[in-house]
N, C-alpha and C positions, 0 to 999 in steps of 0.2 A: 742672590740673597739666601742666607742660611738661617734656619730657625729650628730650635730644639723643641721636641714635644715630650713632656714628662707625664707619666701616668700616676705618680705618687707611690710607686713600688719602692719598698725599702731597699731593694737591690740597687736601684738607680742611685740612691743617695749613698749607700755603703761602698759601691764599686766606682761610681763617678761616670755614668753614661746616661744617655737619653733613650727613651722608648723608641723614638724615631727622630730622624733629622730630615728636614726639607732643604734641599739645595737646588735652587732654580726649579726646574720641572721635575726633578727626581725626588722620590721619597724612599728613604732607607729605613726600614723597620728592623730594629734589633731582634735577635733571637728572643722569642717570646714563648713562655712556658704556660702550663695549665693552671698557674696560680690565679686565684681571684685576688687581684691586687688591693681591693678595698678591705678584705678580711685577712689576706695573706694565708689563705687556706688552699689546699690542692686535693682533688679527688685521687683515690687510688687507681681507678680504672683508666687505662690508656686512651680509650675512646672518649671518655668524659674529659680527659685532659686535652685531647685534640679539639674537642668542641670549645673548651674555654680558651685555648690558644687562639682559635679563630675569632672568638669574641674580642679578645685583647688586641689582636692584629687589626680587626675591623674598626675598633675604637681609634687606634692610632692612625689608620688610614683616613678616617673621617675627620679627625683633628687636623690632618694635613690637607684636607680638601679633596681627598681621593677616595676610591672605593676598591673593592676586589676586582672590578672590571679593569682597573688601571694597572694591575699587577703584571709584571713582565718576567719576574724571576721568583721562585720559591725554593727554599732549602729546608729540608726536614732533617732533624738530628734526633736519633734515638739510641739509647744505650743497648737496646736489644732489637736487632733487625726484624725478628719474628713478630714484634708488636706493630710493625708498619701496616701490614695487610688489613688487620681489623679496622684501621683508621680510614681506609680507602673510601668507603661510602660517604663519610663526613667530608673528606677532602674533595671528592668528586662533586658533592653538592655545591661547594663554593667555587671550585676552580674548573669544573667540567666544561663550561662554556667559554671560559677565559683562555684556557690552555697556555699558561705561562711555562717557560722553561723551568725544569725542576730537577732537583738532586736530592737523594736520601743518603745520609751518612750514618753509620753506626759508630758511636763514640760515647765517651763518658760525659755526663752533664754535671753541673755544679752541686747538685743536691740529689741524694739517692732517691728521693720521692719523685723526682722529675722523670717522666717516661717518654716525653716528646717535647721538642722545641721547634718552633717554626719561625723562619726569617724570610722577609719578602722585600723586594724592590719594586717600586711602582713608578710610573711616569704620568704626571698630571696631564689630563687630556689625552692620555694614550689610548 
């Protein structure tokens, strides 16, 4: 069974994707940025953006019936790799006990205001 989860982000409508897709026991959460999707605002600070990314990812996981404890894979995307280390305490707080497989990539993001994007895969009941 496949189910799309929509957050109401204008990006989802404009580009044509879902915040997350549940496919059987698997939950695939799209790359999620530090935007507050209710107001479509984003803080300047990369750590504040990382916090908001995790709020957004946590919401999508909950809508799918999952939690951070179910995450098996996380990918971090940053336009500037030097911004990654300041985010470690925030990321460790959420993933430190879970220990998912992880990758960080330095790459361009869709909007120059975006300083981090987080994508996760979770397994229900994992």
